[in-house]
TIVO-2410 file (N, C-alpha, C; in nm, 3 decimals):
# residues 120
REC num residu      c1      c2      c3 atome chaine
REC   1      M   0.084  -0.117   0.000     N      A
REC   1      M   0.000   0.000   0.000    CA      A
REC   1      M   0.089   0.122   0.000     C      A
REC   2      G   0.062   0.216  -0.089     N      A
REC   2      G   0.138   0.338  -0.095    CA      A
REC   2      G   0.053   0.454  -0.141     C      A
REC   3      L   0.095   0.572  -0.103     N      A
REC   3      L   0.025   0.694  -0.142    CA      A
REC   3      L   0.129   0.795  -0.187     C      A
REC   4      T   0.113   0.846  -0.309     N      A
REC   4      T   0.203   0.947  -0.363    CA      A
REC   4      T   0.118   1.068  -0.400     C      A
REC   5      C   0.153   1.185  -0.347     N      A
REC   5      C   0.076   1.306  -0.374    CA      A
REC   5      C   0.159   1.404  -0.458     C      A
REC   6      T   0.095   1.458  -0.561     N      A
REC   6      T   0.158   1.559  -0.646    CA      A
REC   6      T   0.058   1.670  -0.672     C      A
REC   7      G   0.107   1.782  -0.719     N      A
REC   7      G   0.018   1.891  -0.758    CA      A
REC   7      G   0.049   2.018  -0.683     C      A
REC   8      G  -0.038   2.112  -0.697     N      A
REC   8      G  -0.024   2.242  -0.635    CA      A
REC   8      G  -0.140   2.329  -0.677     C      A
REC   9      D  -0.139   2.452  -0.634     N      A
REC   9      D  -0.244   2.548  -0.669    CA      A
REC   9      D  -0.382   2.494  -0.635     C      A
REC  10      R  -0.392   2.434  -0.515     N      A
REC  10      R  -0.516   2.381  -0.459    CA      A
REC  10      R  -0.576   2.267  -0.540     C      A
REC  11      E  -0.491   2.198  -0.617     N      A
REC  11      E  -0.532   2.076  -0.686    CA      A
REC  11      E  -0.426   1.972  -0.659     C      A
REC  12      I  -0.468   1.854  -0.611     N      A
REC  12      I  -0.370   1.749  -0.585    CA      A
REC  12      I  -0.416   1.618  -0.647     C      A
REC  13      C  -0.317   1.538  -0.684     N      A
REC  13      C  -0.341   1.404  -0.735    CA      A
REC  13      C  -0.283   1.306  -0.634     C      A
REC  14      M  -0.364   1.215  -0.587     N      A
REC  14      M  -0.320   1.114  -0.492    CA      A
REC  14      M  -0.322   0.980  -0.564     C      A
REC  15      A  -0.204   0.925  -0.586     N      A
REC  15      A  -0.191   0.795  -0.653    CA      A
REC  15      A  -0.178   0.685  -0.548     C      A
REC  16      L  -0.272   0.594  -0.549     N      A
REC  16      L  -0.269   0.481  -0.457    CA      A
REC  16      L  -0.206   0.361  -0.529     C      A
REC  17      S  -0.131   0.281  -0.455     N      A
REC  17      S  -0.071   0.163  -0.515    CA      A
REC  17      S  -0.073   0.048  -0.416     C      A
REC  18      G  -0.065  -0.072  -0.472     N      A
REC  18      G  -0.064  -0.192  -0.388    CA      A
REC  18      G  -0.204  -0.234  -0.348     C      A
REC  19      E  -0.212  -0.302  -0.235     N      A
REC  19      E  -0.340  -0.352  -0.185    CA      A
REC  19      E  -0.406  -0.250  -0.093     C      A
REC  20      V  -0.533  -0.223  -0.118     N      A
REC  20      V  -0.610  -0.133  -0.032    CA      A
REC  20      V  -0.716  -0.222   0.034     C      A
REC  21      D  -0.678  -0.278   0.149     N      A
REC  21      D  -0.766  -0.371   0.219    CA      A
REC  21      D  -0.781  -0.329   0.364     C      A
REC  22      H  -0.850  -0.410   0.443     N      A
REC  22      H  -0.879  -0.371   0.582    CA      A
REC  22      H  -0.752  -0.359   0.666     C      A
REC  23      H  -0.643  -0.419   0.623     N      A
REC  23      H  -0.517  -0.407   0.698    CA      A
REC  23      H  -0.452  -0.270   0.680     C      A
REC  24      H  -0.476  -0.208   0.565     N      A
REC  24      H  -0.410  -0.082   0.532    CA      A
REC  24      H  -0.503   0.040   0.530     C      A
REC  25      A  -0.634   0.017   0.534     N      A
REC  25      A  -0.731   0.126   0.514    CA      A
REC  25      A  -0.720   0.237   0.618     C      A
REC  26      R  -0.707   0.203   0.744     N      A
REC  26      R  -0.703   0.307   0.848    CA      A
REC  26      R  -0.583   0.400   0.830     C      A
REC  27      G  -0.466   0.342   0.806     N      A
REC  27      G  -0.347   0.423   0.784    CA      A
REC  27      G  -0.357   0.509   0.660     C      A
REC  28      L  -0.416   0.452   0.553     N      A
REC  28      L  -0.433   0.526   0.429    CA      A
REC  28      L  -0.531   0.642   0.447     C      A
REC  29      M  -0.641   0.618   0.520     N      A
REC  29      M  -0.736   0.726   0.548    CA      A
REC  29      M  -0.669   0.840   0.622     C      A
REC  30      T  -0.588   0.805   0.720     N      A
REC  30      T  -0.517   0.907   0.799    CA      A
REC  30      T  -0.424   0.989   0.710     C      A
REC  31      E  -0.349   0.921   0.622     N      A
REC  31      E  -0.258   0.992   0.532    CA      A
REC  31      E  -0.333   1.083   0.436     C      A
REC  32      I  -0.443   1.033   0.379     N      A
REC  32      I  -0.521   1.113   0.285    CA      A
REC  32      I  -0.579   1.235   0.354     C      A
REC  33      E  -0.638   1.217   0.472     N      A
REC  33      E  -0.695   1.331   0.544    CA      A
REC  33      E  -0.589   1.433   0.582     C      A
REC  34      R  -0.471   1.385   0.620     N      A
REC  34      R  -0.360   1.475   0.654    CA      A
REC  34      R  -0.322   1.561   0.533     C      A
REC  35      E  -0.313   1.499   0.416     N      A
REC  35      E  -0.278   1.573   0.294    CA      A
REC  35      E  -0.387   1.673   0.257     C      A
REC  36      I  -0.513   1.632   0.269     N      A
REC  36      I  -0.625   1.722   0.237    CA      A
REC  36      I  -0.625   1.840   0.332     C      A
REC  37      D  -0.606   1.816   0.462     N      A
REC  37      D  -0.606   1.924   0.560    CA      A
REC  37      D  -0.486   2.017   0.541     C      A
REC  38      R  -0.374   1.963   0.493     N      A
REC  38      R  -0.254   2.045   0.472    CA      A
REC  38      R  -0.266   2.132   0.347     C      A
REC  39      E  -0.319   2.073   0.238     N      A
REC  39      E  -0.325   2.143   0.109    CA      A
REC  39      E  -0.453   2.223   0.089     C      A
REC  40      L  -0.562   2.185   0.157     N      A
REC  40      L  -0.694   2.247   0.139    CA      A
REC  40      L  -0.732   2.259  -0.008     C      A
REC  41      P  -0.736   2.146  -0.079     N      A
REC  41      P  -0.757   2.150  -0.224    CA      A
REC  41      P  -0.901   2.179  -0.264     C      A
REC  42      K  -0.916   2.240  -0.381     N      A
REC  42      K  -1.048   2.257  -0.442    CA      A
REC  42      K  -1.082   2.135  -0.527     C      A
REC  43      H  -0.977   2.063  -0.570     N      A
REC  43      H  -1.000   1.942  -0.649    CA      A
REC  43      H  -0.896   1.836  -0.613     C      A
REC  44      V  -0.945   1.714  -0.589     N      A
REC  44      V  -0.859   1.600  -0.560    CA      A
REC  44      V  -0.883   1.495  -0.668     C      A
REC  45      T  -0.775   1.441  -0.723     N      A
REC  45      T  -0.785   1.330  -0.817    CA      A
REC  45      T  -0.727   1.207  -0.750     C      A
REC  46      L  -0.808   1.104  -0.737     N      A
REC  46      L  -0.761   0.976  -0.683    CA      A
REC  46      L  -0.726   0.887  -0.802     C      A
REC  47      D  -0.600   0.851  -0.814     N      A
REC  47      D  -0.552   0.766  -0.922    CA      A
REC  47      D  -0.537   0.624  -0.869     C      A
REC  48      L  -0.622   0.535  -0.915     N      A
REC  48      L  -0.622   0.396  -0.867    CA      A
REC  48      L  -0.549   0.302  -0.963     C      A
REC  49      G  -0.472   0.357  -1.055     N      A
REC  49      G  -0.403   0.276  -1.154    CA      A
REC  49      G  -0.306   0.175  -1.096     C      A
REC  50      G  -0.250   0.202  -0.980     N      A
REC  50      G  -0.153   0.112  -0.920    CA      A
REC  50      G  -0.212   0.017  -0.817     C      A
REC  51      V  -0.343   0.021  -0.799     N      A
REC  51      V  -0.408  -0.066  -0.699    CA      A
REC  51      V  -0.422  -0.207  -0.756     C      A
REC  52      T  -0.370  -0.304  -0.682     N      A
REC  52      T  -0.376  -0.443  -0.727    CA      A
REC  52      T  -0.491  -0.520  -0.664     C      A
REC  53      F  -0.539  -0.475  -0.549     N      A
REC  53      F  -0.649  -0.540  -0.480    CA      A
REC  53      F  -0.721  -0.437  -0.395     C      A
REC  54      M  -0.854  -0.443  -0.394     N      A
REC  54      M  -0.932  -0.352  -0.310    CA      A
REC  54      M  -1.052  -0.428  -0.255     C      A
REC  55      D  -1.071  -0.419  -0.122     N      A
REC  55      D  -1.191  -0.478  -0.064    CA      A
REC  55      D  -1.284  -0.365  -0.023     C      A
REC  56      S  -1.387  -0.395   0.053     N      A
REC  56      S  -1.484  -0.292   0.090    CA      A
REC  56      S  -1.422  -0.181   0.174     C      A
REC  57      S  -1.313  -0.209   0.243     N      A
REC  57      S  -1.244  -0.105   0.318    CA      A
REC  57      S  -1.184  -0.002   0.224     C      A
REC  58      G  -1.147  -0.045   0.105     N      A
REC  58      G  -1.096   0.048   0.004    CA      A
REC  58      G  -1.202   0.145  -0.041     C      A
REC  59      I  -1.326   0.097  -0.051     N      A
REC  59      I  -1.437   0.186  -0.085    CA      A
REC  59      I  -1.455   0.290   0.026     C      A
REC  60      A  -1.439   0.248   0.150     N      A
REC  60      A  -1.449   0.342   0.263    CA      A
REC  60      A  -1.341   0.450   0.252     C      A
REC  61      V  -1.223   0.414   0.206     N      A
REC  61      V  -1.115   0.512   0.187    CA      A
REC  61      V  -1.157   0.616   0.082     C      A
REC  62      V  -1.211   0.569  -0.030     N      A
REC  62      V  -1.254   0.660  -0.137    CA      A
REC  62      V  -1.365   0.752  -0.087     C      A
REC  63      L  -1.464   0.695  -0.016     N      A
REC  63      L  -1.575   0.776   0.034    CA      A
REC  63      L  -1.530   0.876   0.140     C      A
REC  64      R  -1.433   0.838   0.223     N      A
REC  64      R  -1.380   0.932   0.323    CA      A
REC  64      R  -1.313   1.050   0.254     C      A
REC  65      C  -1.242   1.022   0.145     N      A
REC  65      C  -1.179   1.130   0.069    CA      A
REC  65      C  -1.286   1.224   0.011     C      A
REC  66      Y  -1.392   1.166  -0.047     N      A
REC  66      Y  -1.503   1.247  -0.098    CA      A
REC  66      Y  -1.561   1.335   0.012     C      A
REC  67      K  -1.588   1.275   0.126     N      A
REC  67      K  -1.653   1.347   0.236    CA      A
REC  67      K  -1.566   1.461   0.287     C      A
REC  68      R  -1.439   1.434   0.311     N      A
REC  68      R  -1.349   1.538   0.366    CA      A
REC  68      R  -1.330   1.651   0.266     C      A
REC  69      T  -1.316   1.617   0.139     N      A
REC  69      T  -1.298   1.720   0.036    CA      A
REC  69      T  -1.425   1.804   0.022     C      A
REC  70      A  -1.542   1.739   0.027     N      A
REC  70      A  -1.669   1.811   0.016    CA      A
REC  70      A  -1.689   1.905   0.134     C      A
REC  71      E  -1.645   1.865   0.253     N      A
REC  71      E  -1.657   1.952   0.370    CA      A
REC  71      E  -1.580   2.082   0.349     C      A
REC  72      L  -1.476   2.077   0.267     N      A
REC  72      L  -1.395   2.196   0.238    CA      A
REC  72      L  -1.440   2.267   0.111     C      A
REC  73      G  -1.551   2.220   0.052     N      A
REC  73      G  -1.604   2.282  -0.069    CA      A
REC  73      G  -1.538   2.236  -0.197     C      A
REC  74      G  -1.468   2.125  -0.193     N      A
REC  74      G  -1.398   2.076  -0.311    CA      A
REC  74      G  -1.469   1.960  -0.378     C      A
REC  75      A  -1.402   1.907  -0.481     N      A
REC  75      A  -1.457   1.795  -0.558    CA      A
REC  75      A  -1.350   1.688  -0.573     C      A
REC  76      V  -1.394   1.565  -0.601     N      A
REC  76      V  -1.303   1.451  -0.617    CA      A
REC  76      V  -1.333   1.382  -0.749     C      A
REC  77      T  -1.227   1.343  -0.818     N      A
REC  77      T  -1.237   1.263  -0.939    CA      A
REC  77      T  -1.158   1.135  -0.917     C      A
REC  78      V  -1.215   1.021  -0.955     N      A
REC  78      V  -1.144   0.893  -0.947    CA      A
REC  78      V  -1.105   0.857  -1.090     C      A
REC  79      K  -0.976   0.828  -1.112     N      A
REC  79      K  -0.933   0.793  -1.247    CA      A
REC  79      K  -0.851   0.664  -1.246     C      A
REC  80      R  -0.834   0.611  -1.364     N      A
REC  80      R  -0.759   0.487  -1.389    CA      A
REC  80      R  -0.806   0.374  -1.299     C      A
REC  81      C  -0.935   0.368  -1.283     N      A
REC  81      C  -0.996   0.259  -1.209    CA      A
REC  81      C  -1.002   0.141  -1.305     C      A
REC  82      A  -0.938   0.032  -1.271     N      A
REC  82      A  -0.930  -0.084  -1.360    CA      A
REC  82      A  -1.069  -0.131  -1.400     C      A
REC  83      A  -1.078  -0.184  -1.519     N      A
REC  83      A  -1.205  -0.237  -1.567    CA      A
REC  83      A  -1.251  -0.350  -1.475     C      A
REC  84      P  -1.382  -0.365  -1.457     N      A
REC  84      P  -1.428  -0.473  -1.372    CA      A
REC  84      P  -1.367  -0.605  -1.416     C      A
REC  85      G  -1.310  -0.673  -1.323     N      A
REC  85      G  -1.241  -0.796  -1.358    CA      A
REC  85      G  -1.256  -0.899  -1.251     C      A
REC  86      G  -1.144  -0.957  -1.213     N      A
REC  86      G  -1.144  -1.065  -1.117    CA      A
REC  86      G  -1.182  -1.022  -0.978     C      A
REC  87      K  -1.184  -1.119  -0.892     N      A
REC  87      K  -1.221  -1.098  -0.753    CA      A
REC  87      K  -1.130  -0.993  -0.688     C      A
REC  88      G  -1.190  -0.892  -0.629     N      A
REC  88      G  -1.114  -0.792  -0.555    CA      A
REC  88      G  -1.055  -0.682  -0.639     C      A
REC  89      S  -1.085  -0.676  -0.769     N      A
REC  89      S  -1.027  -0.569  -0.849    CA      A
REC  89      S  -1.090  -0.436  -0.811     C      A
REC  90      A  -1.012  -0.330  -0.823     N      A
REC  90      A  -1.061  -0.197  -0.787    CA      A
REC  90      A  -1.181  -0.159  -0.873     C      A
REC  91      G  -1.177  -0.192  -1.003     N      A
REC  91      G  -1.288  -0.160  -1.092    CA      A
REC  91      G  -1.417  -0.228  -1.050     C      A
REC  92      R  -1.405  -0.352  -1.008     N      A
REC  92      R  -1.522  -0.425  -0.962    CA      A
REC  92      R  -1.579  -0.362  -0.836     C      A
REC  93      R  -1.492  -0.323  -0.742     N      A
REC  93      R  -1.538  -0.264  -0.616    CA      A
REC  93      R  -1.600  -0.126  -0.639     C      A
REC  94      I  -1.535  -0.043  -0.720     N      A
REC  94      I  -1.591   0.091  -0.747    CA      A
REC  94      I  -1.722   0.076  -0.822     C      A
REC  95      G  -1.730  -0.019  -0.914     N      A
REC  95      G  -1.854  -0.044  -0.987    CA      A
REC  95      G  -1.966  -0.086  -0.893     C      A
REC  96      A  -1.933  -0.166  -0.793     N      A
REC  96      A  -2.034  -0.211  -0.697    CA      A
REC  96      A  -2.082  -0.096  -0.611     C      A
REC  97      A  -2.000   0.005  -0.596     N      A
REC  97      A  -2.037   0.119  -0.512    CA      A
REC  97      A  -2.097   0.232  -0.595     C      A
REC  98      H  -2.133   0.203  -0.720     N      A
REC  98      H  -2.185   0.305  -0.810    CA      A
REC  98      H  -2.305   0.380  -0.751     C      A
REC  99      A  -2.389   0.311  -0.677     N      A
REC  99      A  -2.508   0.373  -0.620    CA      A
REC  99      A  -2.476   0.467  -0.505     C      A
REC 100      V  -2.352   0.465  -0.457     N      A
REC 100      V  -2.315   0.550  -0.344    CA      A
REC 100      V  -2.243   0.674  -0.397     C      A
REC 101      C  -2.309   0.747  -0.482     N      A
REC 101      C  -2.253   0.872  -0.533    CA      A
REC 101      C  -2.273   0.979  -0.426     C      A
REC 102      V  -2.173   1.062  -0.408     N      A
REC 102      V  -2.182   1.165  -0.306    CA      A
REC 102      V  -2.224   1.296  -0.373     C      A
REC 103      K  -2.322   1.360  -0.316     N      A
REC 103      K  -2.378   1.480  -0.373    CA      A
REC 103      K  -2.376   1.590  -0.268     C      A
REC 104      R  -2.331   1.706  -0.305     N      A
REC 104      R  -2.320   1.817  -0.212    CA      A
REC 104      R  -2.457   1.881  -0.190     C      A
REC 105      R  -2.492   1.901  -0.064     N      A
REC 105      R  -2.617   1.967  -0.028    CA      A
REC 105      R  -2.599   2.118  -0.028     C      A
REC 106      A  -2.707   2.191  -0.048     N      A
REC 106      A  -2.700   2.337  -0.047    CA      A
REC 106      A  -2.654   2.389   0.088     C      A
REC 107      G  -2.693   2.325   0.197     N      A
REC 107      G  -2.658   2.370   0.331    CA      A
REC 107      G  -2.524   2.318   0.378     C      A
REC 108      G  -2.448   2.255   0.291     N      A
REC 108      G  -2.320   2.197   0.330    CA      A
REC 108      G  -2.337   2.051   0.365     C      A
REC 109      G  -2.230   1.982   0.380     N      A
REC 109      G  -2.235   1.841   0.412    CA      A
REC 109      G  -2.257   1.756   0.289     C      A
REC 110      V  -2.259   1.628   0.309     N      A
REC 110      V  -2.279   1.537   0.197    CA      A
REC 110      V  -2.386   1.435   0.232     C      A
REC 111      R  -2.447   1.379   0.131     N      A
REC 111      R  -2.546   1.274   0.153    CA      A
REC 111      R  -2.538   1.177   0.036     C      A
REC 112      P  -2.568   1.050   0.060     N      A
REC 112      P  -2.568   0.955  -0.050    CA      A
REC 112      P  -2.684   0.981  -0.144     C      A
REC 113      R  -2.660   0.966  -0.273     N      A
REC 113      R  -2.766   0.980  -0.371    CA      A
REC 113      R  -2.856   0.858  -0.359     C      A
REC 114      P  -2.988   0.876  -0.356     N      A
REC 114      P  -3.077   0.761  -0.339    CA      A
REC 114      P  -3.070   0.667  -0.460     C      A
REC 115      R  -3.092   0.539  -0.432     N      A
REC 115      R  -3.094   0.440  -0.540    CA      A
REC 115      R  -3.220   0.456  -0.621     C      A
REC 116      R  -3.210   0.426  -0.748     N      A
REC 116      R  -3.329   0.429  -0.833    CA      A
REC 116      R  -3.407   0.300  -0.814     C      A
REC 117      K  -3.537   0.313  -0.816     N      A
REC 117      K  -3.622   0.195  -0.803    CA      A
REC 117      K  -3.659   0.147  -0.942     C      A
REC 118      Y  -3.641   0.020  -0.965     N      A
REC 118      Y  -3.676  -0.039  -1.094    CA      A
REC 118      Y  -3.799  -0.124  -1.076     C      A
REC 119      I  -3.894  -0.101  -1.160     N      A
REC 119      I  -4.018  -0.178  -1.158    CA      A
REC 119      I  -4.018  -0.267  -1.280     C      A
REC 120      G  -4.032  -0.391  -1.260     N      A
REC 120      G  -4.030  -0.476  -1.379    CA      A
REC 120      G  -4.050  -0.612  -1.349     C      A
***
């Protein structure tokens, strides 16, 4: 598990690498929040190109980044998310969390976007 941060001018790119699982999630969340609080970015890009494995704790890391950035009035983009593939792939996990889109409220804070109901 690794985190590399680059950028400036209130925009940062955080490249994650290795396994993002329950063993590494807490430390990764702490590092990401520390960088966000230090840089106070308006835009954060999470680059998942180097992630080899992600479990549900990895989704919590991504959502924590969204939440903390939104609290500061910023936005987050996730890029290079591997195509849905084998068990534990980042693309598969992010795809499974598609319904948990974070939307900024007018009064501040974040809330999950409601799931669509399908009748059929």
